[in-house]
C-alpha positions in Angstrom: 158.1 59.3 14.0 156.3 62.4 12.6 157.9 64.8 10.1 155.9 68.0 9.9 156.8 70.2 6.9 155.9 73.6 8.3 157.6 76.8 9.2 159.5 76.5 12.5 157.2 77.7 15.3 159.8 78.8 17.8 159.5 81.6 18.6 155.8 81.8 17.7 154.9 84.2 14.8 151.4 85.5 15.0 149.2 87.5 12.7 149.7 90.5 14.9 153.5 90.2 14.4 152.9 90.1 10.7 150.7 93.2 10.7 153.2 95.1 12.9 155.9 94.3 10.3 153.8 95.5 7.5 153.6 98.9 9.3 157.4 98.8 9.9 157.9 98.3 6.2 155.8 101.4 5.4 152.4 99.9 4.7 149.4 101.5 6.2 147.8 99.0 8.6 144.9 99.7 10.9 143.5 97.4 13.5 139.7 97.0 13.6 137.1 94.8 15.2 136.6 91.4 13.6 133.0 91.9 12.6 133.7 95.2 10.8 136.7 93.6 9.0 134.6 90.5 8.0 131.8 92.7 6.7 134.2 94.8 4.6 135.9 91.7 3.3 132.6 90.1 2.3 131.4 93.2 0.6 134.7 93.6 -1.3 134.9 89.9 -2.3 131.3 89.4 -3.3 131.5 92.2 -5.9 133.2 89.7 -8.2 133.2 86.0 -7.9 136.5 86.0 -9.8 138.2 87.6 -6.8 141.0 85.4 -5.6 139.6 85.6 -2.0 136.1 84.2 -3.1 136.9 80.5 -2.6 138.2 81.3 1.0 135.3 83.5 2.0 133.5 80.7 3.7 136.3 80.5 6.3 135.4 84.0 7.7 131.6 83.7 7.6 131.5 82.4 11.2 133.4 83.7 14.1 136.9 82.9 12.8 138.9 84.0 15.9 137.0 81.7 18.3 136.0 79.0 15.9 139.5 78.3 14.5 141.3 75.3 16.0 144.6 74.3 14.7 147.0 71.7 16.0 150.5 72.6 17.2 152.9 71.3 14.7 156.4 70.3 15.7 159.1 70.3 13.0 161.9 69.0 15.3 162.4 65.8 13.3 162.2 67.5 10.0 164.8 70.0 11.1 167.1 67.2 12.3 166.9 65.4 8.9 167.2 68.5 6.7 169.9 70.3 8.7 172.0 67.3 9.5 175.3 67.8 7.8 174.0 70.3 5.3 174.8 73.5 7.3 171.3 74.7 6.2 169.0 76.1 8.8 165.4 77.2 8.1 165.2 80.9 8.6 162.9 82.1 11.4 159.9 84.2 10.5 160.7 87.9 11.2 161.6 91.2 9.5 164.3 89.7 7.2 162.1 86.9 5.8 158.9 89.0 5.6 161.0 91.7 3.9 162.0 89.2 1.2 158.4 88.1 0.7 157.1 91.7 0.4 159.9 92.6 -2.0 159.0 89.7 -4.2 155.3 90.7 -4.2 156.3 94.2 -5.1 158.7 93.0 -7.9 156.0 90.9 -9.6 153.5 93.7 -9.4 151.2 92.0 -6.8 151.8 94.8 -4.3 152.6 98.5 -4.7 155.7 99.9 -3.1 155.0 100.8 0.6 153.5 104.3 0.6 155.7 105.3 3.5 158.9 103.8 2.1 162.0 106.0 2.6 160.6 107.8 5.7 162.6 107.9 8.8 162.3 104.7 10.9 160.7 102.7 8.1 162.4 99.4 7.2 163.7 99.2 3.6 162.6 96.2 1.5 165.6 94.2 0.2 166.4 94.5 -3.5 165.6 91.4 -5.5 168.0 91.4 -8.5 166.9 88.0 -9.9 164.4 87.9 -12.7 161.2 86.8 -11.1 157.6 86.5 -12.3 154.3 85.7 -10.7 152.7 82.3 -11.3 149.2 83.0 -12.6 146.1 81.5 -11.3 144.7 78.7 -13.5 141.4 79.4 -15.1 140.6 75.7 -15.8 
């Protein structure tokens, strides 16, 4: 039996879903062609090899959208074991969970507040009252 530890994939949550939610939370998001995006990312990242994206740059050097192959992972067995009798259910990816992630990144100073926060129709980030801090990258 296989126990995948991954986020539940039903319903599927794609990058486009994530980008749409960023916009709904008030971040400016624009779609662009892959080659333009890749060139801008490479230029930005190569300015400093200390950039956190630098070790991942090789992943986008080729044609990422057509060259990427990833297996479909099924977490059914994991869900059965973890949920069984606990009453705990893994939250599905969506506006509530992404909102928590974004609120955390704002609270630790990794992201700025959304520039369009507070405008009509913009989703509000949840308030994180707990004392949180970012885990720093090791320099070793």
